[in-house]
Every structure is written in structure tokens, then in C-alpha cells.
N, C-alpha and C positions, 0 to 999 in steps of 0.2 A: 447299402441294401439295394438290389436291383428292382426294376419296376414289377417283375412278375412276383417276387416275394412280397413286395409292398401290397400289391392287389390281393394276394392270398391272405395276408394278415387282416386286411380290411374286410374280406369276405367272412373270415372267422368271427370278427367282431360283429358284423351285420347279422349273421346267423344266430349268434348268441343273443343279440338284442331282440330278434324276431321271436326266439324261444321264450325269452322273458316276457315280452309283450303278450304272447299267446297265453302264458300262464296266468297273467293278470286279467286278460280279457275274458277268459273262460271260467273264472272263479269270482265269488263274492267275498272270499276271505283268503288271504295268503299268509304263510308263515313257515317256520322251520323248527325242527326239534333238535335239541342237543343230544347227540348220540351217546354221551357219557352218563347222563342222568335223566333222560326222557322229559326234560323240561323244555318249554318253547324258548328258542333263541330270540324270536320275534314273532309277532302276530299283528296283522293289519287288516282292517275291514276295507274292502275295495269295491263295495257295491256302487252302482251308478247312482249318483245323487240327483234326483229330479227336483226342479224348482216348484214354486207355489202354483204356477199356471198349468203345470203338467201333473202334479200329484194331489193338489188340493191342500187345504190347511187354513191357517189363520193369518190375516193381515191386520196390523195394528198401527195406528198413528199416535205417537207420544209427543207431549209438549212440556216444556219446562214449567213446573208448577211454582212459579215465583211471580211477583207483581210485574206488570208490563214495563214499569219504569226501571226495573232491575236489569242491568246489563249482564248477559250470559256470554262468556267468552267462548270462542270456538274450541279452545283447548279443553275447557271444562265439559263442553258438550260431547267432545270426542271421547274423553275419559268415561263419561257417563254411558255412552254407547258401548264401549268395551266391557264395562262392568255388567251392564244388562245382558250382553251377549253371553258372558261367562255364567251369569245366573241362570239364563235360559238353558244353557248346555248342562248345567248341574241338575236341572229338572229332567234330563233325559231327552230334551228336544234337540234333535240333530239337524244339521244343515240350516241353522238359523242365519238369516240375512238381516243385518241391521245397518242402516245408513243414515247419516245426518242429512237433514233436508232444511236448507235455510239456516237461520240463526238460532232457532228455538225448538226445532222439531226433529224427531227421529222416526224413520219408517222401519217397522219390524215385520218380517215375514217368517212364518213357522210352518214349513211344509210338513204334511202328514200328521199334524196335531190331532189327537183324539179327545183331549180334554181342554178346550179353549178357556174355560173358566179358571182352571188352575194356573194357566200361563198368564192370563190377565191379572189375576190376584198377585202373582209373584212380581210382575212388573210394577204394580201399584205400591208395593212395599219399597219405600225409597232407600232404606238402609242408610239414612242420613245421621251421621254422628256429629254431635256438637259438644264443645266444651263451653259451659255457660257459667257466668258469674252469679252465684247465689248468695253472696254477701254473708251475713251472719244468721240467716233464716233459711236453711236448705229445705228443699222439698223431699219428701220421703221416697225411698226406692220404690219403683213401680208406679209412681204418680205420673200422670200425663200433664205436661206443662206447656205453656206458650213461650215462644222465644221470638226475638226480633230479627232472626236471620232472614235476609232477603229484603228487608225493609230499609235499613240504614246501617252503615258500618259502625257508627259511633253512638247509636242510641243507648241511653242509660235505661235501667229497669224502670218501667212505668206501670202504674196500675191500669188495667183494662176496665173502663166504666161499664156498668150494667144498668138497665132501666128497671130491673126488679129490685126493690129495696131489701127484699128478704134474702137475696142471693149475695154472697160475699164477692168482693171484687177479686178478679184473677190477676196474679202478678205476671207480667211479661218479663222474662229474664233476658239479659243481654248475652248474645253469643260472642265468646271471645275468638273462637276459630272453629272450623269444621274438620271433619275427618279427611278432607282433601289434602291436609297437610301431613297425614300419616304416611310413612314410608315402610313401616314394618310393624307387625303385631304378633306376639308369640305368647304361649302359655308359660307362666313362671310362678313363683311364690312370693308373697308379700313379706313384710318384716316379722309377721307372726307365724310364718310357715304355711299360710293358707293359699289356695290357688288364686292366681290373679292373671292379668294380661299386661305384659310389658309392651311398650310401644316406643317407636322412634319417629322423629319429626323431620321434615325438610328444613333447609336452612332458614327459610322465611318463617316457617312454623315455630322453629326453635327460638327465633328472636321474639315473636309474639308471646310465646309461652314464658320466656325469661322475663320480659317486661311485666307481664301480668303477675306472675308468681312473686316477683320482687316487690311489687306495689300492693299485693293483697295477702301477705303472710298472715296466717291465723284465720282467714276466711274460707268459705266453702266453695269448691269448684265442682260443679255438677257435670257428670258424664251422661249425656242424654242421647239415646238412640231412638230415632223415629218419634221424637217428642216424649218419650218415656224415660224417666230417670232410672239408670241402672247402678249408679254409684254417686256419692257426694262426699268425697274425701276432703279433709282439711289441708290447706296448703301450709305445711309445717315449716318449709324453708324455700328460698328461691331455687328454681330448677332451671339452670342455665345451659345444660349440655344437650338439650333436645331429646332426652330420654326420660320416661316415666313409667309408672305402673298403675293400672286400674285395679283397685281392690274392692271387694264386696262379698256378698254371700254366694260365692261361686263354688261349684264342684269342678273337678277336673274336666268333666264333659261339657258343662256349661261355659267354662272358661275357654275351652277349645272352640266351641261353637261361636262364641263371640269373637275370638281371634280370627277365625276364618271369615266371618262376616265383615270384620273390619278390614281385612286384607283385600277381599274380593267384592264386598258388598256396599261399602260406603260410597255414596254418590255425591260428587261435587255439586250436582244440580238435581233436586227432586223433580220427578216427572209425574204426569197424569195421563191417563188414557183418554183421548178426545174422540177416537173413532176406532171401531173394531168390527171386522166382518169375516165370516167364514166363507171360504172359496171351495166350491165343489170340485170333484176330480173327474166327473163324467167327460167334460170337454177335454181335460188333460189326457185321458186315456186315448181318446179319438185323435188328438193332436200328435201324440207319440207314435201311434200306429201309422198315421199319414206321413209323418216326418221320416220314419224308418223306411217306408215304402218309397218316398221321394228320393232319399239318400241312396237306396239300393238301385233304383232306376238310373239315377244320375251317374253312379259309379259304373254301372254296367254299360251305359251308352259311351262313356269316356273310354272304357277299356276296349270296346269294339272299334271305336273310331281310331284309336291309336294303333290297334293291330292291323286294320285294313289299310290305313294310309301310310304308316311308316314301316310296316312289315316286321322284320326282325328287331330293329331298334324299338319299334312300338311294343313288341312283346316284352322287351327288357323294361321299358317304361311302365308297362302294366304290372310287372313284378314289383317295381318301386312304388307304384300307386297302392297296391295291396298292402305293402309294408307301411306306407303312409297311414292308411286307415287303421292298421293294427297299433302303430305307435301312438296315434292321436287318441284312440279310445283308452289305451293304457295310461296315458298322461292324464286324461280326464278323470279316471278312476283313482289315480295315485294322489293328485294334488290336494283334495279333489275339487273338480269344477262342478258347481251346481248348474245342471242343464235346464235352461228355460226354453220356451218355444223359439224366441229370437236367437238364443244360443245355438240351438239345433240348426236354425237357418244359417247362422254364420259358419257352422261346420260344413253344411251342405255346399255353401258357396265356396268354401276353401277347397272342396274336392276338385272343382273345375280349375281353380287357381293352381292346384298342385301340379297340373300338367303343363302350365305355362312355360316353366323353365325347360322342361323336356322338349317342348315344341320348338323353342328358340334354339336349343342345342342341336336338334335333329335337322332343322332347316339349314343351319350353318354346316352341319356334317355333310348333308347332301351337296351343298355348294362346293365344299372342299373335294368331295369324291368326284364330282363332275370336272373339277380342275385338275384331276390326275394324281391327287394325293393318295398315299397308302391309307388303309383303314386306321392304323395307329396314329398317323399324322393327322388325319381328318378328325378323329375324336378329340385330340388335344387342341388343335387349332379351332375346331368348332366350339369347344368349351371356352377357350380363352376369348374368342370374339363375341360369344353370347353373354359372358359373365357381366359386363357393364350394364347391359339392359336388364338382366335378371336382378342384379343388385339394386339398381335404381327403382325398379317397379316394386320390389318387395319392401324397400325402405319407405317408399311413399305410402304403401298400405299400412305398415306398422305405425307411421306417424299419424295416419288417420285413426287407427285403432286407439292410440294413446289419447288423442283428442276426445274421442267418443267415451273412453273410460273416465277421463277427468270430468267431462260434462255429466255423465251418468252418476258419478260419485258425488259431485257437488250438489246435484238436485234430487238425489235419492231415486234415480231412474234405473232400477235394477235390470230392466229389459235391455237398455242400451249397454250397460256394463256386460251383461251376458253375451250379447252379440260381439262386442269388441274383444272380449277375452278369448272366446272360441275361435274367432277369425285370426287373432294374433298368434295363438298357439298353432293353428293350421298353417299359417305362413311360415312359422319357424320350423315346423316338422317338414314341410314341403321343401324348404331350402336344404335341410339335411338329406332328404331322400334324393334330391337332384344333384347335390354336390358330392355326396359319398356313395349312396346306393346305386344310382343310375350309372355314374361314371365307372365305378368299380366293376359292375356286372358287364358293362359294355366292353371294357378292356378284356375281361376274362373270356367273354363269349366271342368277340369279334377279332381279336388280335391275330388269331391263327387262320382266319378266313381270307380267301383271295377274291377280291371284288369281281375280277373278270369271270370267275366261275359261277358267281351267284349274284348278278346285278339286280334281279327281280326281288331278291330278299331285302333290298334296300329301297325299293320303290323307284328305281332308276330305269 
């Protein structure tokens, strides 16, 4: 395939990408209809997602609700974060940002929340499932019980003393294992044909369950959810394959609700809300307006500079820069990227960086033209000699973005993460526009021009 055909193919690809980006940028929802049955082939919400500082909402600090002496593993805390995020999304709260902070805390942000009380109440429901040893005296279904989970792994059931002689002592039941060992939970039927919930366990959970059921045949194993007994079946025989069924007074609907909660709601670590505050959106609206104005001014100044200083190549670079803005916005809406004020700052910064590669290429281009090269030779040589500098500068920026992202993720600093993400995406898109868009258009526009006839078009 010759160079002209290759450039033409690239141009078709670029035009198609620009059309796709415009379609996404100009709509809040995109989709396609099946022409044969009028049903949607796909549908996607692509509204711009604004962060807490720009839209307002709720910010909550959660902490592991276990004794200070209990070690909370980073894996359990991360799983808890993921489950809480799914739970919040199930409430219809979109663009939720949850990050672990330190060894025991989770920072949660809920942009655009209209009912903070409902969100906080949902987060405080731990969804903690426990398999507890009830011996030969099981608690009744629906009874709220005390367990020793989080206090000691090997504690046996002990009575909880009370100072009131008229009050009976409360039994503290020993937790055999928690719902963290569950891998699956589905609706099924028990041996009597009644609805139940079948479950499967991890390898470690299966071993714990096998040891317990082998040594406690004929005794009661309580299934406790959020300290409330939902079932207390008798261990009829050892269960060694890691699979079991929870039976009780279930309907199909209640069994399904429990299965869903067990799959997506069981927390390895219970949490409590230690701080919660509502953030207003007035400052956010003003910040968005100023950021858009700053971005527009910055883009306009760069376009004018490139056009006046580099003339015709500068005009080509301006086309690539506009393409860059369209592609970046489309990516932000598709991923989606939750835009915070620092994130917008990162995007605005990347506008200036987007022309760095073009400036390096054009300066090399002018040097080659002054040396007597043809335009085609000058474009290729200018690109080849500028590429090492372009590559190294962008790699160093991406490394910095990675460090900022890791730092922000480790310490729950969402503003740092937002800045690093938008800047990194901007660098990636700018590389594409410089490598593909600018070079393709340069060849298509300039290959047939004679430098001697139009030296002023190149700023020479």
C-alpha cells in the first residue's frame, strides 16, 4: 500500500472517530435501535459526571466497627468498600466514590444526593452474616443475639453478666465463621420442597464448616444476619463439600432477597459512620462556570498562537487540537470520569501540553525546510527527530500521574486522583492526535505544495 492510500485510510478513520466523538459529546444518552424489531440494540447514559465539589452532595467517613485490638486486613476492608459501593448504587445513588483511607477507614462521596438520611441508614446496615454455634439451646428466629465475632477467634459461648438481678443473663454465641467465606448464594428448595437459600463456601470456609459440622452433629447451627437469627437448623450430618442450604420460613421472594443480600451485602468488616456532612452546590456551579471559561480562553489562545506563529502547519495543529478536545470529552463521558475541580484543572493543563508535540515537530520541520529538504522529506525527518523528546516527556508525565494516583488512592485523596486521571487521559489523547491526526493531515495538505511558491505559509 503506497503512502497516499495509507494517509487516505487514516483520514477516513479520523473522520469516523470525530463523528463518533461529536455524537457522544452532544448527547446525554446514546443508543441504537434494532431495525428488525424496534428494540434497542444498546443504550448508554453519557451525561457528564460531576464530583462532590462541583455538584454538591454527601461526604461520609466510615470506620470499622470492631474493637481496636482486632486486626482489620486490607483485603477485607477493600471488599467491604466494594460491597458498600454496590449497595449505594442499588439505592439509585450514581457516581459514588468510595476509597479506603488508612487501615480502618473508608471515605465515601455521594454527589447529587437528595436524601442523605437514607444513604447513611443504608451504610449503617452492616449486612454481616454469621454462622454461630448454638449448641442444644437455639435462639428463636427473629431474636436479636450477641456474638463474639471481632473479640476472639476461639472464644466459647459465655454468659454476659448483668447488674440487674431481675434481668436474665444474655448468652454470647460463638461465631464459627462469617459471610466473608461465601462464594455464591442462590434460591433453591430444601428437603421438604420449601424455598431456601443454597450457598457455597471458599476453600478455607469449607474446611472450617467441615470441621465444625463433623464435631457438632445433632446440635444447632444458627444463621445470623445483622445479629438477628434468620434460621437455626440442626446439623444432621457432616457437611464436607463446602455446600449447604439455609432453610426457614421463607417465601420465594424473601429467599431471593436474602440470596441477593448474601451475594452483595455481606460485609467482612462491619462499619459505623463517624462523620457525615452535606456539601452545597453553590460553589460548585461557580467553579464549573469559571473552569469552562478558563478552558475556552486557554484553547482559544493556543489556537491563535499556533496559527500566527506556524501559519499553515499551525492551522493543521489547530484542527488536531480541536479533535483532541472532542476526543477527551467523549472519553470522560464514556468511561465515565467523575470530574472534580482538580480534575478540570488537569484537563485545562493538558490543553497546553497537547500542543507540545506539535511545536517540537514543527520546529524540526522548519529546520529541515531551511536545509533544503522537500516538504515530504521535512515532515518525516522532523517527526523522526522530534519523537524521542516527545516520547520521553510524555512518559515522565504519565509516571508522575501514576504516582499521584497511587498516593491519592492510598490516602483517600479523591482530588489528587481526579487531577492525575484527567491529566493522564489528556496526555494519552494528545499523543494520539500528534502521532496520527497531525501527521496524517500534514501529509495530505502539504505533500503537493511547493515550498518555493509559498514560503510565508510556513513562517520562513
